[in-house]
ZADO-1210 file (C-alpha; in nm, 4 decimals, padded with zeros to 6 digits):
<atoms>
<atom x="-04.2748" y="-02.2424" z="03.9581" code="MET" pos="1"/>
<atom x="-04.5574" y="-02.4422" z="03.8041" code="MET" pos="2"/>
<atom x="-04.7262" y="-02.7056" z="04.0192" code="MET" pos="3"/>
<atom x="-04.8444" y="-03.0059" z="03.8196" code="THR" pos="4"/>
<atom x="-05.1749" y="-03.1706" z="03.9097" code="LYS" pos="5"/>
<atom x="-05.0029" y="-03.4703" z="04.0773" code="PRO" pos="6"/>
<atom x="-04.7939" y="-03.2366" z="04.2923" code="MET" pos="7"/>
<atom x="-05.0925" y="-03.0216" z="04.3819" code="LEU" pos="8"/>
<atom x="-05.2734" y="-03.3364" z="04.4882" code="SER" pos="9"/>
<atom x="-04.9749" y="-03.4589" z="04.6888" code="LEU" pos="10"/>
<atom x="-04.9419" y="-03.1467" z="04.9005" code="PHE" pos="11"/>
<atom x="-05.3094" y="-03.0568" z="04.9321" code="SER" pos="12"/>
<atom x="-05.4484" y="-03.4006" z="05.0167" code="GLU" pos="13"/>
<atom x="-05.1755" y="-03.5561" z="05.2330" code="HIS" pos="14"/>
<atom x="-05.0716" y="-03.4181" z="05.5731" code="PRO" pos="15"/>
<atom x="-04.7713" y="-03.6521" z="05.5852" code="PHE" pos="16"/>
<atom x="-04.5340" y="-03.7623" z="05.3103" code="ILE" pos="17"/>
<atom x="-04.2573" y="-04.0201" z="05.3501" code="LEU" pos="18"/>
<atom x="-03.9199" y="-03.9795" z="05.1859" code="SER" pos="19"/>
<atom x="-03.6597" y="-04.2483" z="05.1367" code="GLU" pos="20"/>
<atom x="-03.3794" y="-04.3313" z="05.3810" code="ALA" pos="21"/>
<atom x="-03.0110" y="-04.3721" z="05.2981" code="ALA" pos="22"/>
<atom x="-02.9159" y="-04.5628" z="04.9851" code="ILE" pos="23"/>
<atom x="-02.5542" y="-04.4788" z="04.9063" code="CYS" pos="24"/>
<atom x="-02.4517" y="-04.5359" z="05.2693" code="GLU" pos="25"/>
<atom x="-02.6082" y="-04.8809" z="05.2662" code="ARG" pos="26"/>
<atom x="-02.4338" y="-04.9715" z="04.9430" code="LEU" pos="27"/>
<atom x="-02.0995" y="-04.8528" z="05.0803" code="ARG" pos="28"/>
<atom x="-02.1231" y="-05.1181" z="05.3486" code="GLY" pos="29"/>
<atom x="-02.1651" y="-05.3971" z="05.0929" code="ASN" pos="30"/>
<atom x="-01.8351" y="-05.5687" z="05.0066" code="ASP" pos="31"/>
<atom x="-01.9735" y="-05.6729" z="04.6665" code="ALA" pos="32"/>
<atom x="-02.0274" y="-05.3096" z="04.5627" code="ILE" pos="33"/>
<atom x="-01.7656" y="-05.0578" z="04.4511" code="THR" pos="34"/>
<atom x="-01.8871" y="-04.7001" z="04.4368" code="LEU" pos="35"/>
<atom x="-01.7568" y="-04.4660" z="04.1700" code="HIS" pos="36"/>
<atom x="-01.4933" y="-04.2246" z="04.3080" code="PRO" pos="37"/>
<atom x="-01.6807" y="-03.9119" z="04.1908" code="THR" pos="38"/>
<atom x="-02.0292" y="-04.0228" z="04.0841" code="LEU" pos="39"/>
<atom x="-02.0874" y="-04.2560" z="04.3805" code="PHE" pos="40"/>
<atom x="-02.3790" y="-04.4992" z="04.3259" code="ASN" pos="41"/>
<atom x="-02.5129" y="-04.3757" z="03.9909" code="THR" pos="42"/>
<atom x="-02.2948" y="-04.5860" z="03.7546" code="PRO" pos="43"/>
<atom x="-02.4284" y="-04.8974" z="03.9280" code="LEU" pos="44"/>
<atom x="-02.7391" y="-04.8622" z="03.7109" code="ILE" pos="45"/>
<atom x="-02.5309" y="-04.9980" z="03.4207" code="TYR" pos="46"/>
<atom x="-02.4276" y="-05.3151" z="03.6098" code="ASP" pos="47"/>
<atom x="-02.7032" y="-05.5770" z="03.6198" code="GLU" pos="48"/>
<atom x="-02.6334" y="-05.7273" z="03.9626" code="SER" pos="49"/>
<atom x="-02.5531" y="-05.3940" z="04.1277" code="ALA" pos="50"/>
<atom x="-02.8614" y="-05.2349" z="03.9717" code="ALA" pos="51"/>
<atom x="-03.0781" y="-05.5095" z="04.1219" code="LYS" pos="52"/>
<atom x="-02.9384" y="-05.4359" z="04.4669" code="LEU" pos="53"/>
<atom x="-02.9872" y="-05.0631" z="04.4191" code="LEU" pos="54"/>
<atom x="-03.3461" y="-05.1197" z="04.3071" code="ALA" pos="55"/>
<atom x="-03.4181" y="-05.3575" z="04.5958" code="SER" pos="56"/>
<atom x="-03.3406" y="-05.0859" z="04.8526" code="ILE" pos="57"/>
<atom x="-03.5792" y="-04.8414" z="04.6861" code="THR" pos="58"/>
<atom x="-03.8470" y="-05.1103" z="04.6589" code="HIS" pos="59"/>
<atom x="-03.8022" y="-05.1722" z="05.0323" code="GLN" pos="60"/>
<atom x="-03.8834" y="-04.8077" z="05.1041" code="TYR" pos="61"/>
<atom x="-04.1826" y="-04.8075" z="04.8695" code="ILE" pos="62"/>
<atom x="-04.3144" y="-05.1220" z="05.0382" code="ASP" pos="63"/>
<atom x="-04.3120" y="-04.9435" z="05.3748" code="ILE" pos="64"/>
<atom x="-04.5126" y="-04.6569" z="05.2250" code="ALA" pos="65"/>
<atom x="-04.7568" y="-04.9105" z="05.0815" code="ARG" pos="66"/>
<atom x="-04.7917" y="-05.0906" z="05.4157" code="GLU" pos="67"/>
<atom x="-04.8836" y="-04.7676" z="05.5931" code="PHE" pos="68"/>
<atom x="-05.0834" y="-04.6251" z="05.3002" code="ALA" pos="69"/>
<atom x="-04.8805" y="-04.3038" z="05.2756" code="VAL" pos="70"/>
<atom x="-04.7282" y="-04.1289" z="04.9752" code="PRO" pos="71"/>
<atom x="-04.3524" y="-04.1421" z="04.9249" code="ILE" pos="72"/>
<atom x="-04.0980" y="-03.9348" z="04.7360" code="ILE" pos="73"/>
<atom x="-03.8119" y="-04.1366" z="04.5912" code="ILE" pos="74"/>
<atom x="-03.5023" y="-03.9883" z="04.4319" code="ALA" pos="75"/>
<atom x="-03.3307" y="-04.0593" z="04.1033" code="ALA" pos="76"/>
<atom x="-02.9637" y="-04.1329" z="04.1833" code="PRO" pos="77"/>
<atom x="-02.8352" y="-03.8087" z="04.0327" code="THR" pos="78"/>
<atom x="-02.6782" y="-03.6320" z="04.3320" code="TRP" pos="79"/>
<atom x="-02.3288" y="-03.5823" z="04.1849" code="ARG" pos="80"/>
<atom x="-02.4161" y="-03.5790" z="03.8147" code="LEU" pos="81"/>
<atom x="-02.3221" y="-03.2195" z="03.7335" code="ASP" pos="82"/>
<atom x="-02.1921" y="-03.1585" z="03.3826" code="ALA" pos="83"/>
<atom x="-01.8308" y="-03.1231" z="03.4976" code="GLN" pos="84"/>
<atom x="-01.8176" y="-03.4558" z="03.6802" code="ARG" pos="85"/>
<atom x="-02.0019" y="-03.6397" z="03.4042" code="VAL" pos="86"/>
<atom x="-01.7636" y="-03.5054" z="03.1379" code="ALA" pos="87"/>
<atom x="-01.4604" y="-03.6170" z="03.3396" code="ALA" pos="88"/>
<atom x="-01.5926" y="-03.9690" z="03.4053" code="ALA" pos="89"/>
<atom x="-01.6072" y="-04.2648" z="03.1700" code="ASP" pos="90"/>
<atom x="-01.9877" y="-04.2785" z="03.1635" code="VAL" pos="91"/>
<atom x="-02.2550" y="-04.2092" z="02.8992" code="PRO" pos="92"/>
<atom x="-02.3405" y="-03.8426" z="02.8506" code="ALA" pos="93"/>
<atom x="-02.7035" y="-03.9493" z="02.8962" code="SER" pos="94"/>
<atom x="-02.6445" y="-04.0635" z="03.2550" code="ILE" pos="95"/>
<atom x="-02.8876" y="-03.8130" z="03.4097" code="ASN" pos="96"/>
<atom x="-03.1708" y="-03.9309" z="03.1858" code="ARG" pos="97"/>
<atom x="-03.0663" y="-04.2929" z="03.2330" code="ASP" pos="98"/>
<atom x="-03.0807" y="-04.2503" z="03.6117" code="ALA" pos="99"/>
<atom x="-03.4297" y="-04.1010" z="03.5873" code="VAL" pos="100"/>
<atom x="-03.5429" y="-04.3840" z="03.3594" code="ASP" pos="101"/>
<atom x="-03.3997" y="-04.6313" z="03.6115" code="PHE" pos="102"/>
<atom x="-03.5989" y="-04.4891" z="03.9010" code="ILE" pos="103"/>
<atom x="-03.9145" y="-04.4507" z="03.6915" code="GLN" pos="104"/>
<atom x="-03.8933" y="-04.8222" z="03.6071" code="LYS" pos="105"/>
<atom x="-03.8751" y="-04.9003" z="03.9793" code="ILE" pos="106"/>
<atom x="-04.1837" y="-04.6871" z="04.0362" code="LYS" pos="107"/>
<atom x="-04.3676" y="-04.8626" z="03.7545" code="GLN" pos="108"/>
<atom x="-04.2706" y="-05.2102" z="03.8792" code="ASP" pos="109"/>
<atom x="-04.3799" y="-05.1252" z="04.2341" code="ALA" pos="110"/>
<atom x="-04.7391" y="-05.0777" z="04.1226" code="GLY" pos="111"/>
<atom x="-04.8117" y="-04.8318" z="04.4037" code="TYR" pos="112"/>
<atom x="-04.9819" y="-04.5128" z="04.2925" code="GLU" pos="113"/>
<atom x="-04.8676" y="-04.2385" z="04.5338" code="PRO" pos="114"/>
<atom x="-04.4969" y="-04.2532" z="04.4437" code="VAL" pos="115"/>
<atom x="-04.3351" y="-03.9281" z="04.3320" code="TYR" pos="116"/>
<atom x="-03.9900" y="-03.8896" z="04.1828" code="VAL" pos="117"/>
<atom x="-03.7408" y="-03.6124" z="04.2456" code="THR" pos="118"/>
<atom x="-03.4064" y="-03.5423" z="04.0844" code="GLY" pos="119"/>
<atom x="-03.1154" y="-03.4637" z="04.3152" code="LEU" pos="120"/>
<atom x="-02.8552" y="-03.1918" z="04.2723" code="LEU" pos="121"/>
<atom x="-02.5458" y="-03.1490" z="04.4894" code="ALA" pos="122"/>
<atom x="-02.3145" y="-02.8573" z="04.5615" code="PRO" pos="123"/>
<atom x="-02.0130" y="-02.8440" z="04.3318" code="LYS" pos="124"/>
<atom x="-01.7502" y="-02.9003" z="04.6003" code="ASN" pos="125"/>
<atom x="-01.7297" y="-03.0447" z="04.9513" code="ASP" pos="126"/>
<atom x="-02.0804" y="-03.0341" z="05.0944" code="CYS" pos="127"/>
<atom x="-01.9401" y="-02.9833" z="05.4455" code="TYR" pos="128"/>
<atom x="-01.7106" y="-02.6934" z="05.3541" code="ASP" pos="129"/>
<atom x="-01.8948" y="-02.3617" z="05.3195" code="PRO" pos="130"/>
<atom x="-01.5706" y="-02.1908" z="05.2168" code="ASN" pos="131"/>
<atom x="-01.5719" y="-02.4014" z="04.8999" code="ALA" pos="132"/>
<atom x="-01.9280" y="-02.3006" z="04.8076" code="ALA" pos="133"/>
<atom x="-01.9946" y="-02.1173" z="04.4823" code="LEU" pos="134"/>
<atom x="-02.1206" y="-01.7623" z="04.4518" code="SER" pos="135"/>
<atom x="-02.4779" y="-01.7087" z="04.3377" code="VAL" pos="136"/>
<atom x="-02.3828" y="-01.6459" z="03.9753" code="GLY" pos="137"/>
<atom x="-02.1306" y="-01.9277" z="03.9633" code="GLU" pos="138"/>
<atom x="-02.3818" y="-02.1716" z="04.1097" code="ALA" pos="139"/>
<atom x="-02.6640" y="-02.0756" z="03.8753" code="GLU" pos="140"/>
<atom x="-02.4377" y="-02.1267" z="03.5739" code="SER" pos="141"/>
<atom x="-02.2752" y="-02.4441" z="03.7054" code="PHE" pos="142"/>
<atom x="-02.5986" y="-02.6246" z="03.7969" code="HIS" pos="143"/>
<atom x="-02.8134" y="-02.5118" z="03.5018" code="ALA" pos="144"/>
<atom x="-02.7158" y="-02.7948" z="03.2666" code="THR" pos="145"/>
<atom x="-02.8014" y="-03.0734" z="03.5063" code="GLN" pos="146"/>
<atom x="-03.1232" y="-02.9040" z="03.6178" code="ALA" pos="147"/>
<atom x="-03.2344" y="-02.8755" z="03.2554" code="GLU" pos="148"/>
<atom x="-03.1412" y="-03.2369" z="03.1781" code="GLN" pos="149"/>
<atom x="-03.3348" y="-03.3631" z="03.4794" code="LEU" pos="150"/>
<atom x="-03.6414" y="-03.1560" z="03.3956" code="ALA" pos="151"/>
<atom x="-03.6389" y="-03.2857" z="03.0386" code="GLU" pos="152"/>
<atom x="-03.6111" y="-03.6459" z="03.1643" code="ALA" pos="153"/>
<atom x="-03.9540" y="-03.6290" z="03.3273" code="GLY" pos="154"/>
<atom x="-03.9689" y="-03.5749" z="03.7040" code="LEU" pos="155"/>
<atom x="-04.2208" y="-03.4475" z="03.9546" code="ASP" pos="156"/>
<atom x="-03.9792" y="-03.2079" z="04.1263" code="LEU" pos="157"/>
<atom x="-03.6133" y="-03.1201" z="04.1837" code="LEU" pos="158"/>
<atom x="-03.4256" y="-03.1264" z="04.5146" code="THR" pos="159"/>
<atom x="-03.0938" y="-02.9687" z="04.6091" code="ALA" pos="160"/>
<atom x="-02.9317" y="-03.1595" z="04.8933" code="GLN" pos="161"/>
<atom x="-02.6594" y="-03.0950" z="05.1519" code="THR" pos="162"/>
<atom x="-02.5902" y="-02.7358" z="05.0489" code="VAL" pos="163"/>
<atom x="-02.3497" y="-02.5729" z="05.2974" code="PRO" pos="164"/>
<atom x="-02.3919" y="-02.2041" z="05.2106" code="ALA" pos="165"/>
<atom x="-02.6722" y="-01.9624" z="05.1268" code="VAL" pos="166"/>
<atom x="-02.4877" y="-01.8305" z="04.8198" code="SER" pos="167"/>
<atom x="-02.4752" y="-02.1650" z="04.6404" code="GLU" pos="168"/>
<atom x="-02.8271" y="-02.2495" z="04.7574" code="ALA" pos="169"/>
<atom x="-02.9565" y="-01.9347" z="04.5893" code="GLU" pos="170"/>
<atom x="-02.7756" y="-02.0059" z="04.2627" code="GLY" pos="171"/>
<atom x="-02.8930" y="-02.3671" z="04.2602" code="MET" pos="172"/>
<atom x="-03.2483" y="-02.2531" z="04.3311" code="ALA" pos="173"/>
<atom x="-03.2386" y="-02.0093" z="04.0389" code="ARG" pos="174"/>
<atom x="-03.1217" y="-02.2834" z="03.8026" code="ALA" pos="175"/>
<atom x="-03.3853" y="-02.5254" z="03.9299" code="MET" pos="176"/>
<atom x="-03.6741" y="-02.2780" z="03.9260" code="ILE" pos="177"/>
<atom x="-03.5883" y="-02.1821" z="03.5674" code="ALA" pos="178"/>
<atom x="-03.6863" y="-02.5346" z="03.4566" code="THR" pos="179"/>
<atom x="-04.0469" y="-02.4806" z="03.5673" code="GLY" pos="180"/>
<atom x="-04.0421" y="-02.7778" z="03.8045" code="LEU" pos="181"/>
<atom x="-04.1157" y="-02.7381" z="04.1759" code="PRO" pos="182"/>
<atom x="-03.7863" y="-02.6968" z="04.3636" code="ALA" pos="183"/>
<atom x="-03.6930" y="-02.7940" z="04.7186" code="VAL" pos="184"/>
<atom x="-03.3746" y="-02.6393" z="04.8570" code="ILE" pos="185"/>
<atom x="-03.1985" y="-02.8622" z="05.1098" code="GLY" pos="186"/>
<atom x="-02.9508" y="-02.7116" z="05.3552" code="LEU" pos="187"/>
<atom x="-02.7017" y="-02.8806" z="05.5843" code="CYS" pos="188"/>
<atom x="-02.6975" y="-02.7366" z="05.9373" code="ILE" pos="189"/>
<atom x="-02.5000" y="-02.7486" z="06.2610" code="THR" pos="190"/>
<atom x="-02.6287" y="-02.8557" z="06.6014" code="ARG" pos="191"/>
<atom x="-02.6800" y="-02.4832" z="06.6738" code="GLU" pos="192"/>
<atom x="-02.9384" y="-02.4649" z="06.3955" code="GLY" pos="193"/>
<atom x="-02.7180" y="-02.2721" z="06.1529" code="LYS" pos="194"/>
<atom x="-02.6337" y="-02.3393" z="05.7900" code="VAL" pos="195"/>
<atom x="-02.2682" y="-02.4423" z="05.7712" code="LEU" pos="196"/>
<atom x="-02.1751" y="-02.0914" z="05.6532" code="ASP" pos="197"/>
<atom x="-02.2949" y="-01.9596" z="05.9917" code="GLY" pos="198"/>
<atom x="-02.6342" y="-01.8245" z="05.8821" code="THR" pos="199"/>
<atom x="-02.9192" y="-01.9159" z="06.1195" code="PRO" pos="200"/>
<atom x="-03.1592" y="-02.1497" z="05.9399" code="LEU" pos="201"/>
<atom x="-03.4587" y="-01.9177" z="05.9674" code="ASP" pos="202"/>
<atom x="-03.2551" y="-01.6215" z="05.8403" code="ASP" pos="203"/>
<atom x="-03.1368" y="-01.8330" z="05.5476" code="ALA" pos="204"/>
<atom x="-03.4917" y="-01.9315" z="05.4543" code="ILE" pos="205"/>
<atom x="-03.6185" y="-01.5741" z="05.4827" code="ASP" pos="206"/>
<atom x="-03.3276" y="-01.4382" z="05.2759" code="MET" pos="207"/>
<atom x="-03.3703" y="-01.6977" z="05.0039" code="LEU" pos="208"/>
<atom x="-03.7448" y="-01.6448" z="04.9868" code="ASP" pos="209"/>
<atom x="-03.6953" y="-01.2707" z="04.9521" code="GLU" pos="210"/>
<atom x="-03.4230" y="-01.2993" z="04.6888" code="ARG" pos="211"/>
<atom x="-03.6114" y="-01.5674" z="04.4953" code="LEU" pos="212"/>
<atom x="-03.9505" y="-01.3994" z="04.5299" code="ASP" pos="213"/>
<atom x="-04.0861" y="-01.7042" z="04.7113" code="GLY" pos="214"/>
<atom x="-03.9966" y="-01.9214" z="04.4129" code="GLY" pos="215"/>
<atom x="-03.9029" y="-02.2540" z="04.5745" code="PRO" pos="216"/>
<atom x="-04.1720" y="-02.5008" z="04.6700" code="LEU" pos="217"/>
<atom x="-04.0080" y="-02.5086" z="05.0116" code="GLY" pos="218"/>
<atom x="-03.6930" y="-02.5805" z="05.2065" code="TYR" pos="219"/>
<atom x="-03.5394" y="-02.8906" z="05.3568" code="ALA" pos="220"/>
<atom x="-03.2759" y="-02.9893" z="05.6070" code="VAL" pos="221"/>
<atom x="-03.0749" y="-03.2995" z="05.5289" code="ASN" pos="222"/>
<atom x="-02.7606" y="-03.4736" z="05.6500" code="CYS" pos="223"/>
<atom x="-02.8251" y="-03.3306" z="05.9975" code="SER" pos="224"/>
<atom x="-02.9819" y="-03.4778" z="06.3111" code="HIS" pos="225"/>
<atom x="-03.3439" y="-03.3697" z="06.3811" code="PRO" pos="226"/>
<atom x="-03.2340" y="-03.2130" z="06.7104" code="SER" pos="227"/>
<atom x="-03.0200" y="-02.9645" z="06.5132" code="PHE" pos="228"/>
<atom x="-03.3273" y="-02.7859" z="06.3736" code="VAL" pos="229"/>
<atom x="-03.4106" y="-02.6008" z="06.6983" code="ASN" pos="230"/>
<atom x="-03.7610" y="-02.5303" z="06.5679" code="ALA" pos="231"/>
<atom x="-03.8708" y="-02.3529" z="06.8864" code="GLU" pos="232"/>
<atom x="-03.6145" y="-02.0798" z="06.8183" code="GLN" pos="233"/>
<atom x="-03.7099" y="-02.0246" z="06.4533" code="MET" pos="234"/>
<atom x="-03.9389" y="-01.7428" z="06.3459" code="ASN" pos="235"/>
<atom x="-04.2835" y="-01.8674" z="06.2377" code="PRO" pos="236"/>
<atom x="-04.2619" y="-01.7445" z="05.8773" code="SER" pos="237"/>
<atom x="-03.9422" y="-01.9363" z="05.8078" code="ALA" pos="238"/>
<atom x="-04.0593" y="-02.2448" z="05.9961" code="LEU" pos="239"/>
<atom x="-04.3756" y="-02.2547" z="05.7842" code="SER" pos="240"/>
<atom x="-04.1526" y="-02.2861" z="05.4761" code="ARG" pos="241"/>
<atom x="-03.9562" y="-02.5817" z="05.6164" code="LEU" pos="242"/>
<atom x="-04.1099" y="-02.8599" z="05.4115" code="LEU" pos="243"/>
<atom x="-03.8811" y="-03.1563" z="05.4690" code="GLU" pos="244"/>
<atom x="-03.6226" y="-03.3088" z="05.6958" code="ILE" pos="245"/>
<atom x="-03.4156" y="-03.6058" z="05.5846" code="SER" pos="246"/>
<atom x="-03.2128" y="-03.6631" z="05.8967" code="ALA" pos="247"/>
<atom x="-02.8957" y="-03.8452" z="05.9918" code="ASN" pos="248"/>
<atom x="-02.9353" y="-04.1381" z="06.2280" code="ALA" pos="249"/>
<atom x="-02.6677" y="-03.9994" z="06.4582" code="SER" pos="250"/>
<atom x="-02.6349" y="-03.6707" z="06.6464" code="SER" pos="251"/>
<atom x="-02.2577" y="-03.6738" z="06.5969" code="ILE" pos="252"/>
<atom x="-02.1288" y="-03.3610" z="06.4236" code="ASP" pos="253"/>
<atom x="-02.0587" y="-03.3804" z="06.0489" code="HIS" pos="254"/>
<atom x="-01.6831" y="-03.3521" z="06.0911" code="GLY" pos="255"/>
<atom x="-01.6670" y="-03.6536" z="06.3211" code="GLU" pos="256"/>
<atom x="-01.9319" y="-03.8527" z="06.1354" code="LEU" pos="257"/>
<atom x="-01.7512" y="-03.8216" z="05.8042" code="GLU" pos="258"/>
<atom x="-01.4381" y="-03.9931" z="05.9398" code="HIS" pos="259"/>
<atom x="-01.6025" y="-04.2869" z="06.1141" code="LEU" pos="260"/>
<atom x="-01.5225" y="-04.6271" z="05.9654" code="GLU" pos="261"/>
<atom x="-01.8747" y="-04.7510" z="06.0382" code="GLN" pos="262"/>
<atom x="-02.2086" y="-04.5719" z="06.0240" code="THR" pos="263"/>
<atom x="-02.3371" y="-04.4484" z="06.3596" code="ALA" pos="264"/>
<atom x="-02.6915" y="-04.4258" z="06.4879" code="GLU" pos="265"/>
<atom x="-02.8695" y="-04.3038" z="06.7993" code="ASP" pos="266"/>
<atom x="-03.1652" y="-04.4858" z="06.9508" code="ASP" pos="267"/>
<atom x="-03.4162" y="-04.5255" z="06.6657" code="ILE" pos="268"/>
<atom x="-03.7216" y="-04.4682" z="06.8842" code="ASP" pos="269"/>
<atom x="-03.5812" y="-04.1402" z="07.0168" code="GLU" pos="270"/>
<atom x="-03.4779" y="-04.0370" z="06.6647" code="TRP" pos="271"/>
<atom x="-03.8283" y="-04.1025" z="06.5340" code="ALA" pos="272"/>
<atom x="-03.9814" y="-03.9122" z="06.8271" code="ASP" pos="273"/>
<atom x="-03.7727" y="-03.6070" z="06.7333" code="ALA" pos="274"/>
<atom x="-03.8849" y="-03.6388" z="06.3722" code="MET" pos="275"/>
<atom x="-04.2501" y="-03.6716" z="06.4710" code="ILE" pos="276"/>
<atom x="-04.2233" y="-03.3646" z="06.6926" code="GLU" pos="277"/>
<atom x="-04.1128" y="-03.1610" z="06.3902" code="LEU" pos="278"/>
<atom x="-04.4092" y="-03.2967" z="06.1970" code="HIS" pos="279"/>
<atom x="-04.6810" y="-03.2805" z="06.4639" code="LYS" pos="280"/>
<atom x="-04.5878" y="-02.9579" z="06.6397" code="THR" pos="281"/>
<atom x="-04.4104" y="-02.7616" z="06.3688" code="HIS" pos="282"/>
<atom x="-04.5785" y="-02.8813" z="06.0495" code="GLY" pos="283"/>
<atom x="-04.2828" y="-03.0358" z="05.8661" code="VAL" pos="284"/>
<atom x="-04.4663" y="-03.2459" z="05.6075" code="LYS" pos="285"/>
<atom x="-04.1968" y="-03.4676" z="05.4512" code="ILE" pos="286"/>
<atom x="-03.9901" y="-03.6976" z="05.6739" code="LEU" pos="287"/>
<atom x="-03.7080" y="-03.9238" z="05.5608" code="GLY" pos="288"/>
<atom x="-03.3573" y="-04.0366" z="05.6388" code="GLY" pos="289"/>
<atom x="-03.0014" y="-03.9547" z="05.5432" code="CYS" pos="290"/>
<atom x="-02.6681" y="-04.0985" z="05.6626" code="CYS" pos="291"/>
<atom x="-02.6985" y="-04.4112" z="05.8756" code="GLY" pos="292"/>
<atom x="-03.0732" y="-04.4588" z="05.8269" code="THR" pos="293"/>
<atom x="-03.2440" y="-04.7694" z="05.6916" code="THR" pos="294"/>
<atom x="-03.5900" y="-04.9144" z="05.6461" code="ASP" pos="295"/>
<atom x="-03.6093" y="-04.9485" z="06.0264" code="ARG" pos="296"/>
<atom x="-03.6038" y="-04.5703" z="06.0627" code="HIS" pos="297"/>
<atom x="-03.8779" y="-04.5188" z="05.8051" code="LEU" pos="298"/>
<atom x="-04.0918" y="-04.7868" z="05.9662" code="ARG" pos="299"/>
<atom x="-04.0551" y="-04.6212" z="06.3071" code="SER" pos="300"/>
<atom x="-04.1642" y="-04.2863" z="06.1622" code="ILE" pos="301"/>
<atom x="-04.4682" y="-04.4414" z="05.9959" code="CYS" pos="302"/>
<atom x="-04.5697" y="-04.6294" z="06.3091" code="GLU" pos="303"/>
<atom x="-04.5611" y="-04.3077" z="06.5104" code="LYS" pos="304"/>
<atom x="-04.7511" y="-04.1129" z="06.2448" code="VAL" pos="305"/>
<atom x="-05.0197" y="-04.3826" z="06.2534" code="ARG" pos="306"/>
<atom x="-05.0441" y="-04.3464" z="06.6324" code="GLN" pos="307"/>
<atom x="-05.0993" y="-03.9699" z="06.6243" code="ILE" pos="308"/>
<atom x="-05.3555" y="-03.9864" z="06.3422" code="THR" pos="309"/>
<atom x="-05.5788" y="-04.2528" z="06.4930" code="ARG" pos="310"/>
</atoms>
């Protein structure tokens, strides 16, 4: 993994980094928006009015970072753009690059310097079903094309999100690391602090680091409530490699949350307190939101970070 100068500056000079909150979830609640059945929000970049709405949400998150003078990582909308899905959909073959160009234009228009852009990769199958996860070799082969396309499009880093099993996480990591960009490996966990395949989070991090020779920039937890991390029970070496948490607004289990007709959220102040505890006590540097979160969640995080740094 090669760290570019901007990335070296980001992680060496800033003790706290903001990440975006939910985007696709917010769009799903808009009656004027129809998400693609397999590519979700990405094809909206080709529709002028929908693209404006998509951009406005990202600008909202950047504006919060600007208000609190903190860096932010925003994501190109590429989460389900693997080669297989793209080939089966009626979209341009250049959609990964187009999505990166779209988010880079937002960054440029925002006029705020400490904005960094990541490209998202998703597991091949159901992100909540570890039995559907790919083997290491299958995952490396399956995800290589998208990882290469994203790297060529011009990004600061790559992020795998909502991976339910260590096997697919390892294969995805190998494909991402091969591009030369910094890679963050995001795992989905249960309220017992285990990856959905049953592996304790700290064991998963240690295993991946050993198998990948410490190759990833770090690890993340996403699409899980902050209380699921159970940081006090993790071994220190693994916890030190936990770089990011992009948490759900609700502590409801994934299985229940997925079938709710409306998004759910716990008390925002309590949610932000749990996030800040992971940052202040356990050193998790990047904080953001996943399902059910909005600008209100990011603002609460930033307000609490300001309080502890005064």
